[in-house]
C-alpha positions in Angstrom: 47.5 -25.7 38.7 50.0 -22.9 38.8 49.2 -19.4 40.1 49.8 -17.9 36.6 47.3 -20.3 34.9 44.7 -19.8 37.6 45.0 -16.0 37.4 44.6 -16.3 33.6 41.3 -18.2 34.0 39.9 -15.7 36.5 36.8 -13.9 35.3 37.3 -10.4 34.0 35.0 -7.4 33.5 34.0 -6.9 29.9 33.8 -3.1 30.2 34.6 -0.3 32.6 30.9 0.6 32.7 30.0 -2.9 33.9 32.5 -2.6 36.8 31.3 0.9 37.7 27.7 -0.2 37.7 28.4 -3.3 39.8 30.4 -1.1 42.3 27.6 1.4 42.4 25.0 -1.3 42.9 26.9 -2.8 45.9 27.4 0.7 47.4 23.7 1.8 47.0 22.0 -1.5 48.0 18.7 -2.0 49.6 19.7 -0.1 52.8 19.7 3.3 51.0 16.1 2.7 49.8 14.7 0.9 52.7 16.4 2.2 55.8 18.3 5.4 55.0 15.2 7.7 54.9 14.0 6.4 58.3 17.5 6.8 59.9 17.8 10.3 58.4 14.5 11.3 59.9 15.4 9.9 63.3 18.8 11.6 63.4 18.2 15.2 62.5 17.5 15.3 58.8 19.9 17.4 56.7 22.5 17.5 59.5 22.7 13.7 59.5 23.0 13.6 55.7 26.0 16.0 55.9 27.7 13.9 58.5 26.9 10.8 56.4 28.4 12.3 53.2 31.5 13.4 55.1 32.0 9.9 56.4 31.5 8.4 52.9 34.1 10.7 51.4 36.6 10.8 54.2 36.4 7.1 55.2 34.4 5.1 52.7 36.0 6.3 49.4 39.7 5.9 50.7 38.9 2.4 51.9 37.2 1.6 48.5 40.4 2.7 46.6 42.6 0.7 48.9 40.5 -2.4 48.4 40.4 -1.9 44.7 44.2 -1.4 44.6 44.8 -4.5 46.7 42.5 -6.6 44.5 44.0 -5.3 41.3 47.6 -5.8 42.4 47.1 -9.3 43.7 44.4 -10.6 41.4 43.1 -12.8 44.3 40.3 -13.2 46.8 40.6 -11.3 50.1 42.5 -14.0 51.9 44.9 -14.6 49.0 45.4 -10.9 48.5 46.8 -10.5 52.0 48.8 -13.7 51.7 50.5 -12.4 48.6 51.0 -8.9 49.9 52.5 -9.9 53.2 53.2 -13.7 53.4 52.9 -15.1 56.9 51.4 -12.0 58.5 48.3 -11.7 60.6 46.8 -9.5 57.9 45.3 -12.7 56.5 42.8 -12.5 59.4 41.5 -9.3 57.8 40.8 -11.2 54.6 39.0 -13.9 56.5 36.9 -11.2 58.3 36.1 -9.7 54.9 34.7 -13.0 53.7 32.8 -13.5 56.9 31.3 -10.0 56.6 30.1 -10.8 53.0 28.5 -14.0 54.3 26.6 -12.3 57.1 25.5 -9.4 54.8 24.1 -12.0 52.3 22.1 -13.7 55.1 20.2 -10.6 56.1 20.1 -9.2 52.5 18.5 -12.5 51.5 15.7 -12.1 54.0 15.0 -8.4 53.1 15.2 -9.2 49.4 12.7 -12.0 50.0 10.4 -9.6 51.7 10.7 -7.2 48.7 9.9 -10.0 46.2 6.8 -11.0 48.3 5.5 -7.5 48.6 6.1 -6.7 45.0 4.1 -9.9 44.0 1.3 -9.1 46.5 1.0 -5.6 45.1 0.8 -6.8 41.5 -1.8 -9.4 42.6 -3.6 -6.7 44.5 -3.6 -8.8 47.6 -1.8 -6.7 50.3 0.2 -8.4 53.0 0.2 -7.5 56.7 3.9 -7.2 57.5 3.7 -8.7 61.1 1.7 -11.7 60.0 3.9 -12.2 56.9 7.3 -12.3 58.7 5.9 -14.5 61.4 4.9 -17.2 58.9 7.9 -19.3 57.6 5.7 -20.8 54.9 5.7 -17.3 53.2 9.2 -16.2 54.2 11.4 -19.3 53.5 10.5 -19.9 49.8 11.2 -16.3 48.7 14.4 -16.3 50.7 15.4 -19.6 49.0 14.5 -18.1 45.6 16.7 -15.1 46.2 19.7 -17.3 47.2 19.2 -19.5 44.2 19.1 -16.5 41.9 22.2 -15.1 43.5 24.1 -18.4 43.1 23.0 -18.8 39.5 24.2 -15.3 38.6 27.6 -15.7 40.4 28.2 -19.1 38.9 27.7 -17.6 35.4 30.9 -15.7 36.0 31.9 -12.0 36.1 31.1 -10.9 32.5 28.2 -13.3 31.7 26.7 -13.3 35.1 27.4 -10.3 37.4 28.1 -7.7 34.7 25.3 -8.8 32.4 22.6 -8.6 35.2 24.1 -5.4 36.7 23.7 -3.6 33.3 20.1 -4.7 33.3 19.2 -4.1 36.9 21.0 -0.9 37.8 19.0 1.2 35.3 15.8 -0.4 36.8 17.0 0.5 40.3 17.6 4.1 39.2 14.1 4.2 37.6 12.5 2.7 40.7 14.2 5.3 42.9 12.8 8.1 40.6 9.3 6.6 40.8 9.6 6.4 44.6 10.8 10.0 44.9 8.0 11.2 42.6 5.3 9.2 44.5 6.7 10.4 47.8 6.4 14.0 46.8 2.7 13.6 46.0 1.8 12.1 49.4 0.0 14.2 52.1 2.6 15.9 54.3 5.4 15.7 51.8 6.1 19.5 52.2 6.5 19.1 56.0 8.8 16.1 55.5 11.0 18.1 53.1 11.2 21.1 55.4 12.2 18.8 58.3 15.0 17.2 56.1 16.2 20.7 55.2 
């Protein structure tokens, strides 16, 4: 198959909104809900947030634009993009490293997402789980990890518009709603005022 025909068959975003929501979803992720508050508290509160935001805008945003431009110009995966941009160069290794990073991120995200599914189900069933006992038991951990991986594969196989974009448009508003609920609930907990004053 020629390069032109393969590029014509590539999945495309159905709308700009779908792309923006998918990009935002990959940027926000579980880490900003699960780990960021703890890391902020451990590293100086508001001072850490300012440094974090500076790094996002000075390093993260420029890298994002470069990655988007490279993908848009080449219309290929990370390895193919570097091959097309500079044939025969060692920059192809960068593309391979990008794919490896995606693989390793998916491995630990799968575990954390599995935990999230389990604890959500346990709360709905009103049968609280003890974290240490839960993660030490593969009978509990492996099925939900497998469930998350199967769901991910199913969504990706459906393609860009009918898979990723469709589910992103559904799940991103739910993520935003969940974050509002978490913030609201956190502000009603005992010691919330002290926590806020520490952050500020």
